[in-house]
KOLNUPA-71929 format. One record per residue (C-alpha): x negated, y, z. Coordinates in steps of 0.2 Angstrom, whole numbers, plus 2048, in hexadecimal, padded with zeros to 3 digits. Example, Ala and Ser with C-alpha at 12.3 -4.5 7.8 and 13.67 -1.06 7.14 Angstrom:
BEGIN
7C27EA827
7BC7FB824
//
This chain:
BEGIN
7FF7FF802
7FA8107FA
7F681E808
7FD82E807
7F884080E
7FC84081F
80784F81F
814843814
814838824
814843832
825846836
83583A838
846840830
85583F83E
866835836
87583983D
87F828839
89382D839
89D81C83C
8B181D838
8BC810841
8C580E831
8CB7FA82A
8C87F7815
8DB7F480E
8D77F57FD
8D07EA7EE
8C07E47EA
8BA7F17DD
8AB7E77D6
8B47DE7CA
8A87D47BD
8A77E27B3
8A77EE7BD
8B77F47B3
8C27F77C4
8CB8087C4
8D28047D7
8CA8127E2
8C58097F4
8CC813801
8CA810815
8DA80D81E
8DC81E824
8D7827814
8C782C819
8B7825811
8A681C81A
89982481B
88A81A816
87682481D
86B81F80D
85882180B
8568237FA
8488297EF
84F82F7DE
8448367D0
83F8497D4
84D84F7C5
85C8447CC
8688527D9
86D8417E1
87C84D7EC
8818567DD
8848487D2
8928407C7
88C82E7CA
88C8317DE
89C8397DE
8A382A7D3
89E81E7DD
8A58277EC
8B58287E6
8B78177DF
8B080F7F0
8B581B7FD
8A881F802
89982E806
88B82E806
87E837813
86D837809
85B838811
85383D800
8408387FF
83283E7F4
82C8307EA
81B8337F1
81982D802
82A823803
821815807
81A81C816
82A82681B
83481581A
82780C826
828819834
83A818832
83B806836
82F809842
83981584B
84980F84A
84F81C840
855816831
862816825
87080A820
86C80780F
85A809805
85980C7F2
84A80C7E9
84680D7D6
83B8047CA
8328187CA
82F8167DC
81D8107E1
8238027E7
8357FD7EF
83A7EE7FC
82B7E37FA
82F7D1800
8227D280E
82E7E0816
83D7D7811
8397C781D
8307D382A
8407DE82B
84C7D0829
8427C4836
8467D3842
8587D683C
8557E7836
8597E3825
8697D9824
86C7C8819
8777CC80A
87B7B8809
88D7BA80F
8917CE807
88E7C87F8
8977B87F7
8A67C2800
8A47D27F6
89A7D17E7
89F7C87D8
8937CF7CE
8847CD7D6
88B7BB7D8
88C7B97C4
87A7C07C3
8757B27D0
87F7A47C8
8797AA7B5
8657AF7B9
85E79D7BE
84D7A87C5
8577B57D0
85C7AB7E0
84E7A27E1
8427B37E0
84D7BD7EC
8517B17FA
8447B2809
83E7A180F
8497A281B
85A7A080F
85D7B3810
85E7C0804
85B7D080B
8597DB7FB
85F7DC7EB
8537E17DC
8557EB7CC
8587DD7BC
84E7E07AC
8597DF79C
84A7E8793
8477D9785
8377E177E
8307E4790
8327D1795
8257D0784
81A7DE789
80B7D6787
80A7DB772
7FB7E2766
7FD7EC758
7F67ED749
7F47FC73A
7FE7F372B
7F6802721
7E67FE723
7EB7EC720
7F17F070E
7E27FA70C
7D67EB70F
7E07E2706
7E67D6716
7F47CE71D
7FA7CF731
7EF7C1738
7F87B173F
7E77A8748
7D97AF750
7CC7AB742
7D87B6737
7D77C5743
7C57C5743
7C67C4731
7D37D4732
7C67DC73F
7B77DB734
7C07E0725
7C47F1730
7B47F4736
7A97F0725
7B77F9718
7BF80B718
7CE807720
7D6817724
7D081E714
7C882E719
7B782A70F
7AF825721
7AF812722
7A6814735
7B381B73D
7C180E740
7C280674E
7C77F474D
7CD7EF75C
7CF7F776C
7DE7FB77A
7DD805789
7DD80379F
7EC80A7A2
7F8808793
8057FA793
7FC7EA792
7EE7F378B
7E37E878F
7DB7DD780
7D87CE788
7EA7CA78B
7F27C977A
7E17C0774
7E07B3782
7F17AC77F
7EB7A276F
7DF79877B
7EA79778C
7F77A0796
7F17B179A
8007BF7A3
7F07CC7A6
7F67CC7B8
7F57BD7C3
7EA7B37B6
7F77A37BE
8017967B3
8097887B7
8067777B0
8117657B6
81576E7C4
8037767CA
7FD7887CD
7ED78B7C6
7E47967C0
7E079B7AF
7D07A77B0
7C77967B5
7CA7897A9
7C1783798
7CF78C78F
7CB79D797
7B9799793
7BD797780
7C67A677F
7B97B1788
7AD7AA77A
7B97B076B
7BA7C2774
7A77C2776
7A57BD763
7B07CB75E
7A57D6769
7957D1761
79B7D5750
79F7E7757
7B47E4754
7B77E9766
7B77FC76B
7AE7FD77A
7BB809781
7C87FD781
7BE7FA793
7BE80D79A
7CA817791
7DB81B794
7EB81E78C
7E9830788
7D682E77E
7E081D775
7ED82A770
7E1836769
7DA82975E
7EA823759
7F0834753
7DD83674A
7E1824742
7D281B748
7DB80B74F
7DD7FB745
7E27EE755
7E97F4763
7EE7ED774
7FE7F277D
8107F1780
8157FF778
80D807768
81481A76F
80381777A
7F681976B
80182475E
80E832761
82082875E
827835755
815835747
81482D738
80682273F
813819748
81A81273A
80A80B733
808800742
8127ED745
80E7E1752
8047D1750
80E7C0754
8067B6761
7F57B1758
7F279D756
7E279775F
7D678B75A
7DF77D762
7EF78175D
7F578E76C
7FF79A769
8077A3778
8117B377E
80F7BA78E
8217BC798
8257C87A4
83B7C57A9
83D7C47BC
8437CB7CD
8387DB7D3
8397E27E4
8477E67ED
8507F67EA
8607F47F4
8627EF805
86E7F1815
8687F4827
8707EE838
873801837
8837FD82D
8937F9836
89E7EA82E
8A67F7824
89780081C
8907EF819
89F7EB80E
89D7FD806
88B7FA804
88B7EB7FA
89A7EF7EF
8907FF7EB
8807F17E5
88C7E77DC
8947F57D2
8807F87CD
8827E77C6
88E7E97BD
88C7F07A7
8997FE7AD
8908057BE
87D8027B6
88080C7A9
88A81B7B0
87A8197BD
86B81B7B4
8738247A3
88282E7AB
89482B7A6
894826793
898836786
891842793
88183B799
87383578D
87E828786
88D827779
89A81A774
89680F766
8A4810757
8AC803752
8A27FC743
892800748
8837F2749
87A7F3757
8667EB759
86C7D9759
8757DA74A
8857DB755
8947E7758
8897F4761
88D7FC772
88680E776
87A81876D
871826773
878839776
86E84276B
873852776
86E84B786
85B84578B
85583B799
85184B7A1
8608527A2
8698457AB
86584F7BB
87684D7C4
8818417B7
8788317BE
86C8297CA
8608247BC
8568167C4
85B8157D6
8618077DC
8647F47D6
8697F47C5
86E7E57B9
8777E87A6
87F7D87A4
8787D3791
86F7E478F
8747F1784
8767ED771
87080176C
87780675C
86A80274E
862811745
86080D733
84C813735
84280A743
835811740
83E824748
83D829758
84E82475A
84B812754
83F80D760
84B801768
84E7F8759
83E7F6754
8387F2766
8467E4764
8407DF754
82C7DE757
8317D5768
83A7C575E
8287BF758
8247BB76B
8357B6772
8337A3772
8207A1774
8207A4786
81C794791
82C789797
82778D7A8
81B79E7AE
8177A27BE
8267AC7C6
8257BE7C8
82A7C07D7
8287B27E6
8267B47F9
8187B2800
8197B0815
8167BE81D
80A7B6827
7FE7B3819
8027C2810
7F37CB814
7E97BE80F
7F07BC7FF
7EF7CE7FB
7DE7CD800
7DA7BE7F4
7E37C37E7
7DB7D67E6
7C97CB7E6
7CC7BE7DA
7D67CB7CD
7C77D77CE
7B97C87CD
7C37C27BE
7C47D37B6
7B47D77B5
7AB7C97B1
7B77C77A2
7B07D879B
79E7D37A0
7A17C4796
7AA7CC789
79B7DA786
78E7CD787
78A7D2799
78A7C279E
7867B1795
7957A6793
78D795795
77F79B79F
78A7A47AD
79979C7AC
79678E7B9
79179C7C6
79F7A87C1
7AC7987C5
7A27967D5
7A67A97DA
7B67A77D8
7B77967E2
7AD7A17EF
7B97AF7F0
7C77A17F3
7D179A7E4
7D678B7ED
7DE7947FB
7E67A07F1
7ED7927E4
7F47897F3
7FE7987F9
80579B7E7
80A7887E6
8127887F7
81D79A7F0
81F7917DE
8277827E7
83278B7F2
8397927E2
83C7837D9
//
C-alpha cells in the first residue's frame, strides 16, 4: 500500500448516523433487468439514511447528481456522503476502521488507487466490521444472484475462505480488455516491403529484418525505422508478453500457469528459456529498440507520430499514435504467433477484481436491505448504464435507432451522444464509482469507418476476435484469497520473484547474461528467493476456488 503525505491522514471525519425506525412494506425494486418503476418507501413515507464512504472522480458532483437523485427516489433512501479524494483514500479508510467511526457502506471505483482488498475483506469480515452479504443477496438481490449463476468464476473468486462474501466487485464486460496483450504492426510498411502480416515467430523475424534494412516508412532514410518496440507504462506495452506466448503461457503479471491442476511458474520452464533465446536473437540482429525497456508512453507516442514504428506492443494503439490521426489507420494487430513447437496462445484477463461495495455493522437491518438493493441495481443493465453514462439521451449515450447495426452484427443498443463527453458527466451519473455489471455488455452502433475516432470500439472488437479462443482452457484466477496470516509473506515473495524475473529477462534479451551459461544460476536464484513456498501458497488459493 502506498504511503501518502501525512497531512492526508492526520484527521478523521466524524459521521453522524441517523436511524429511522421504519418498516419496508414495498415491493422489491431490483427486477432481473432493473426495469421496475416501483419506488420503495418506508412505511411512514420517510427515507432510510445511508452513510456512504465514496471516492468519486474529481469531475463528479455526487451530491447534486441525477443518478443519486434517481436512486434515492427509487429505493426510498437518502445518502449521507463521506467524500474522500482518491489520493489518500486508502489511509483514510484504514483510520476510519481503526477508530470505529466508519460509514454504513463503502463504495470504490476502478479509477481508485485500490478497492477493498481481499486481505481487508478477510480481516474486517472476521472482526465483524464488514457484514456477510450471502443472505442479503439471496433474499434481496436477484441481479447479483443471476451474475453468480451465469459467471462461473465469480462466486469462487469473491467468496472468502470462511464461505462468506464480504464485498462485490465490478464485473468487466470489456471484450478487448480481456485480451489486452496485443501487438500492432504497421501495414503501410508491410506493403512497402512487400510482405504480409506474420503468423509465426520466424515470419515475424523476416518482417522485422525487412523493416530494419529497407526504407519502410518511405522518407528516403533507411536507418530511422524502429522494427520492434514497446514502453514501460503502456497497457501491456512490454514486448516479451505477446511474443513469449508462442512458447509458453505468459500473462506478464504473475507468470503463473495451470498444468493438470497444478500451479506452475512459467519463468523456470525450458520453454521460457527458448522464448528468451528467440528474443535475444532478435536483439542481436538489431531488431529490438533498446528504448522498449526504459521509455514511457509519451516517448513512444512521439516516435509513433513521426512514423518511425514498425511493430509495437500494447493493448491499445492510442498509446503510440494519435487515435484521430491518419497514422492510426496504418496499424492492425498481429494474431497470436505460432512458435517453433506449434504453441499459439493469448493471455486472458477476465475475472473478478477487488471489492467495490461493502456493508458494515453500522447499518441497521433496514439499511442493509436498502444498501444491497443499491448494489443489485448497479448489477442491472439499466442501473449500470445510468450510473456510468448518465441518463440515456441526456448523458453520453443515445438509444440506437431501429435497424442500426451494432459492432457484433446485431441490432445495436446505444450510440455515443455527440453533444456530451465523458468529461461533462459531472452531475449526471457516478461514472466508475461502485460495483457495476452490464449483462451482455453494450452493443454499440457500428460506425461506417472503424479507423475513425468514433470507430474505436468497432476496431478493437474486430481486432480482439483474432485473440479470442487462443487462451488456455484454464488460467490462474485473476483474484484469489490469500489467507491473511500468510499475506505479508506472499506479497513479499511475489514482489521479489516478479522483480527478479523481469530484471533477468531484460539481461537475457539484451545479452548482459548468457542464456546457456547463466540459466542454471538464474533458476537457482528463484529457488533461493522461495518459489517453492510461493507456488505452495498459490496452489492452496487455486484449490480453494476450484
